[in-house]
Structures are given as structure tokens and as C-alpha cells.
C-alpha positions as CSV (number, residue, x, y, z in Angstrom):
1,M,2.3,23.0,22.4
2,K,1.5,22.1,18.8
3,E,2.0,18.4,19.5
4,K,-0.6,18.6,22.4
5,I,-3.1,20.3,20.0
6,F,-2.7,17.5,17.4
7,I,-3.0,14.8,20.0
8,K,-6.1,16.5,21.5
9,K,-7.8,16.7,18.0
10,A,-6.9,13.0,17.3
11,K,-8.6,11.9,20.5
12,E,-11.7,13.9,19.7
13,H,-11.9,12.3,16.3
14,I,-11.6,8.8,17.8
15,K,-14.3,9.6,20.4
16,L,-16.6,10.9,17.7
17,E,-16.1,7.8,15.5
18,E,-16.8,5.5,18.4
19,F,-19.9,7.4,19.3
20,V,-21.3,7.3,15.7
21,R,-20.7,3.6,15.5
22,K,-22.5,3.0,18.8
23,Q,-25.3,5.4,17.8
24,F,-25.9,3.6,14.5
25,A,-25.0,0.0,15.6
26,D,-27.9,-1.5,13.7
27,A,-26.7,0.0,10.4
28,K,-23.6,-1.1,8.5
29,C,-21.2,1.8,8.7
30,G,-18.0,1.9,6.8
31,D,-15.4,4.7,7.0
32,I,-16.3,7.7,9.2
33,E,-14.6,10.9,8.3
34,V,-14.4,14.0,10.5
35,Q,-13.7,17.4,8.8
36,N,-13.1,20.5,10.9
37,T,-13.8,23.8,9.2
38,P,-14.1,27.3,10.6
39,V,-17.9,27.3,10.0
40,V,-19.1,23.7,10.7
41,T,-17.8,20.3,11.9
42,R,-18.7,17.8,9.1
43,I,-19.1,14.1,9.9
44,I,-19.2,11.9,6.7
45,I,-20.7,8.4,7.2
46,H,-20.2,5.8,4.5
47,T,-22.9,3.1,4.7
48,T,-24.9,0.6,2.8
49,T,-28.1,1.2,4.7
50,S,-28.6,5.0,4.6
51,G,-32.3,4.7,5.5
52,L,-31.5,3.4,9.0
53,I,-29.1,6.3,9.7
54,I,-31.4,9.0,8.4
55,G,-34.6,7.7,9.9
56,S,-38.1,8.7,9.1
57,G,-38.0,12.3,8.0
58,G,-34.4,12.7,9.4
59,E,-35.4,12.0,13.0
60,R,-32.3,10.0,13.9
61,I,-30.0,12.7,12.3
62,R,-31.6,15.4,14.5
63,E,-31.2,13.3,17.6
64,T,-27.5,12.7,16.9
65,V,-26.9,16.4,16.2
66,D,-28.4,17.4,19.6
67,I,-26.2,14.8,21.4
68,L,-23.1,16.2,19.6
69,K,-23.9,19.7,20.7
70,K,-24.5,18.8,24.4
71,D,-22.0,16.1,25.1
72,F,-19.1,17.0,22.7
73,G,-19.6,20.8,22.7
74,I,-19.7,21.1,18.9
75,E,-21.5,24.3,17.9
76,N,-22.6,23.5,14.4
77,P,-22.3,19.8,13.6
78,Q,-23.3,18.5,10.2
79,I,-23.8,14.9,9.3
80,D,-23.4,13.8,5.7
81,V,-24.5,10.2,4.7
82,Q,-23.0,8.7,1.6
83,R,-24.0,5.3,0.2
84,I,-21.4,2.6,-0.6
85,E,-21.9,1.2,-4.0
86,I,-19.7,-1.9,-3.7
87,P,-19.9,-3.2,0.0
88,E,-17.4,-6.1,-0.8
89,L,-14.6,-3.5,-1.2
90,D,-15.2,-1.8,2.2
91,S,-13.1,-3.5,4.9
92,N,-15.3,-2.3,7.8
93,I,-18.5,-3.6,6.1
94,V,-16.9,-7.0,5.5
95,A,-15.5,-7.3,9.0
96,Q,-18.9,-6.5,10.5
97,A,-20.6,-9.0,8.3
98,I,-18.1,-11.7,9.3
99,A,-18.5,-10.8,13.0
100,S,-22.3,-11.1,12.9
101,A,-22.1,-14.4,11.0
102,L,-19.8,-15.8,13.7
103,E,-22.2,-14.8,16.4
104,D,-24.9,-16.8,14.5
105,G,-22.7,-19.9,14.6
106,V,-21.5,-20.1,11.0
107,N,-18.3,-22.0,10.4
108,F,-15.2,-19.7,10.3
109,R,-13.6,-21.6,7.4
110,K,-16.7,-21.2,5.3
111,L,-16.8,-17.5,6.1
112,G,-13.2,-16.9,5.4
113,N,-13.2,-18.6,2.0
114,Y,-16.5,-17.1,1.0
115,Y,-15.7,-13.5,1.7
116,T,-12.2,-13.8,0.3
117,Q,-13.7,-15.0,-3.0
118,R,-16.3,-12.2,-3.0
119,I,-13.7,-9.5,-2.4
120,M,-11.5,-10.7,-5.2
121,E,-14.4,-11.0,-7.6
122,A,-15.4,-7.4,-6.8
123,G,-12.1,-6.1,-8.2
124,A,-9.6,-6.0,-5.4
125,V,-5.9,-6.6,-5.9
126,G,-5.5,-8.6,-2.7
127,C,-7.1,-9.2,0.6
128,E,-6.5,-10.8,4.0
129,I,-9.0,-11.9,6.7
130,V,-7.7,-12.7,10.2
131,M,-9.8,-14.2,12.9
132,S,-8.3,-14.5,16.4
133,G,-9.9,-15.8,19.6
134,K,-12.0,-18.8,20.6
135,I,-13.0,-19.8,17.1
136,S,-13.8,-23.5,17.5
137,G,-12.9,-24.4,21.1
138,Q,-11.9,-23.3,24.5
139,R,-8.4,-22.6,23.4
140,G,-7.8,-19.3,21.5
141,R,-6.0,-19.4,18.1
142,T,-5.6,-17.4,14.9
143,E,-6.8,-18.2,11.4
144,R,-5.7,-16.3,8.4
145,F,-7.2,-16.3,4.8
146,I,-5.1,-14.6,2.1
147,S,-5.7,-14.0,-1.6
148,G,-4.0,-11.9,-4.3
149,Y,-1.3,-9.4,-3.7
150,L,-1.2,-7.3,-0.4
151,K,1.5,-5.0,0.9
152,K,2.3,-5.5,4.6
153,C,4.7,-2.6,5.3
154,G,6.0,0.7,4.0
155,E,4.2,3.7,2.5
156,P,2.0,1.6,0.0
157,A,0.6,-0.4,3.0
158,E,-0.5,2.8,4.7
159,R,-1.8,4.5,1.5
160,D,-3.3,1.7,-0.6
161,V,-4.5,-0.8,2.0
162,N,-8.0,-0.4,3.6
163,K,-8.2,-1.9,7.1
164,G,-11.4,-2.7,9.0
165,V,-11.8,-4.2,12.5
166,A,-14.9,-5.8,14.1
167,R,-15.6,-7.8,17.2
168,A,-17.8,-10.9,17.5
169,L,-19.3,-12.1,20.8
170,P,-20.4,-15.8,20.4
171,K,-21.0,-18.1,23.3
172,L,-17.4,-19.4,23.6
173,G,-15.8,-15.9,23.9
174,C,-14.7,-12.8,22.0
175,I,-13.4,-13.2,18.5
176,G,-11.5,-10.3,16.8
177,V,-11.9,-9.9,13.0
178,T,-9.5,-7.9,10.9
179,V,-9.9,-7.3,7.2
180,K,-7.4,-5.7,4.9
181,I,-8.2,-4.9,1.2
182,M,-5.8,-3.5,-1.4
183,L,-7.6,-1.7,-4.2
184,V,-4.7,-0.1,-6.1
185,H,-2.1,-2.2,-8.0
186,P,1.4,-1.1,-7.3
187,E,3.8,-0.1,-10.1
188,T,5.6,-3.1,-11.4
189,L,8.6,-3.6,-13.6
190,R,8.0,-5.8,-16.6
191,F,10.9,-7.4,-18.5
192,N,10.7,-8.8,-22.0
193,K,12.7,-12.1,-22.2
194,N,12.9,-11.9,-26.1
195,A,14.4,-8.4,-26.1
196,V,18.0,-8.2,-27.4
197,V,20.1,-5.7,-25.6
198,K,22.9,-4.3,-27.7
199,A,26.0,-3.5,-25.8
200,E,27.5,-0.1,-26.4
201,P,31.1,-0.2,-27.9
202,K,33.8,0.6,-25.5
203,K,35.4,3.9,-26.0
204,E,39.1,3.7,-26.7
205,V,41.3,5.7,-24.4
206,K,44.3,7.1,-26.2
207,K,47.4,7.1,-24.0
208,E,50.2,9.4,-24.9
209,V,53.5,7.5,-24.8
210,K,56.7,9.4,-24.8
211,T,59.7,7.7,-26.6
212,E,63.2,8.8,-26.6
213,T,64.7,9.0,-30.1
214,E,68.4,8.6,-30.7
215,T,70.1,10.7,-33.4
216,I,72.5,8.8,-35.7
217,D,75.1,10.5,-37.7
218,T,74.7,9.2,-41.3
219,K,76.9,11.5,-43.2
220,E,79.4,8.9,-44.2
221,N,76.8,6.4,-45.4
222,D,74.6,8.4,-47.6
223,N,74.2,5.7,-50.2
224,P,71.5,3.2,-49.1
225,K,72.6,0.5,-51.6
226,E,75.9,-0.2,-49.8
227,N,76.0,-3.2,-47.6
228,V,77.6,-2.4,-44.3
229,D,78.8,-5.2,-42.0
230,N,80.5,-4.2,-38.8
231,G,82.0,-1.1,-40.4
232,N,83.6,-3.0,-43.5
233,I,82.4,-2.2,-47.0
234,E,82.2,-5.2,-49.4
235,N,82.8,-4.5,-53.1
236,E,81.3,-6.6,-55.8
237,E,84.6,-7.0,-57.7
238,S,87.2,-9.2,-55.9
239,P,90.9,-9.4,-57.0
């Protein structure tokens, strides 16, 4: 039962995001966040053109709130508009700009190189721009523009990489635009080549060796100065 509830909420969030993007298609919308609270349902819209979303005297906001109440059944919706300070670091904004330029007939190579340079100059760690479709002919293909460092898999790719998708509709056919931007540099290990590593001395392990000792009866030869050779005692004086 819990899984069905989570899936239902995820579908509602996706529908809300699609509706907001269609409602404000003329404005450049970045990330759209949906926060459900016991009192209100807050929709946060990140954009570079806040005036187009708000409208004159908040007219467009009021229209959108009325549609959310009727069509989506949200009792108390609240729309919060936040301005994006650096649009080059928002993947959705960049993807929409590339898509609109492709519809105007701008060369895809010029667009890829231009926006890749703009993203890196804005302070990104790495970026990737992928265009797939009928870019310059009847045959579909994929073009990729990469710069800097970008994680492709694992938890850092989900956490630190911002992904945006847009669709262009030129005369030849549909072109999909995907933009990935990495803003946080991962933790790296740095090694100093000139550093001298001292090896720790090996610890000596003392082994206990048991030896058998033989007891020799030395009562007869108490004088150590006597020379004994095979049991015969040699005297200094000879006859």
C-alpha cells in the first residue's frame, strides 16, 4: 500500500511540473519544486523572467491558482517565484536556449561550442551537451560536446549533476537536447611526489628455542691447565 501512495504522489508531481511548463511556455523556467505540507501545496518556480510568470498585478498567478484548484483538486495552492542569478549554470535554461536557437536555424556546432564555453566560464566543474535527431540532414544522429570533469554514474552523478531536457521542432524534424552540469567538485586525493616516506622498522619476533644440555662429569679433571688428549695426560718432564 505504501508503494502505491509514493507512486501516486510522484505521478502528481510530474503532472504538475508538465502543466506549469506549458502554462508558462513563453518564460524560461528552470527547476520546478513541489512541496506538500499539511496546510498548503507550495510550487516553487525558478526562472530568469519572473515578470512573465507573475504578470501585471499577479494576474497570471491567480489564473494558474484557479486552474490548480479545479483540475488538480488542490485546496490551497501557493506559487513561489524565485529568480535565477546565473542562468548559464541552470541546465533547463541552457537546454531551452539551445532548442530555441536550433528552431531558428543556428548551426548546432556553433551552439554546442558556445554554450559549453559559457557554462565553464560561469564556474561549472564540467558539462555535457547532447543533441540527437535530424540535426543537419534527413538521417538522425547524435552529437556530443563535453568539457571539464563530469560524473556519469554512482551517487555523485545523482547528487551533484544537474540535468535538463528540452525539445526543438525545426523543419527537418524533432531534435532532443540534453544538458548536464556538474557544480560541485568531488573530493580528490592529492599525492606529493617529493615527499619522503620513512618505513617503520620491523619488529623482531623473539622465538624461544629449547636446547638439550648434556651434563659432563668433571670431577677427575678439575685443573683446567692440564692438556688432555684422548684420555692420556702429558707431563712436561720426559725421562
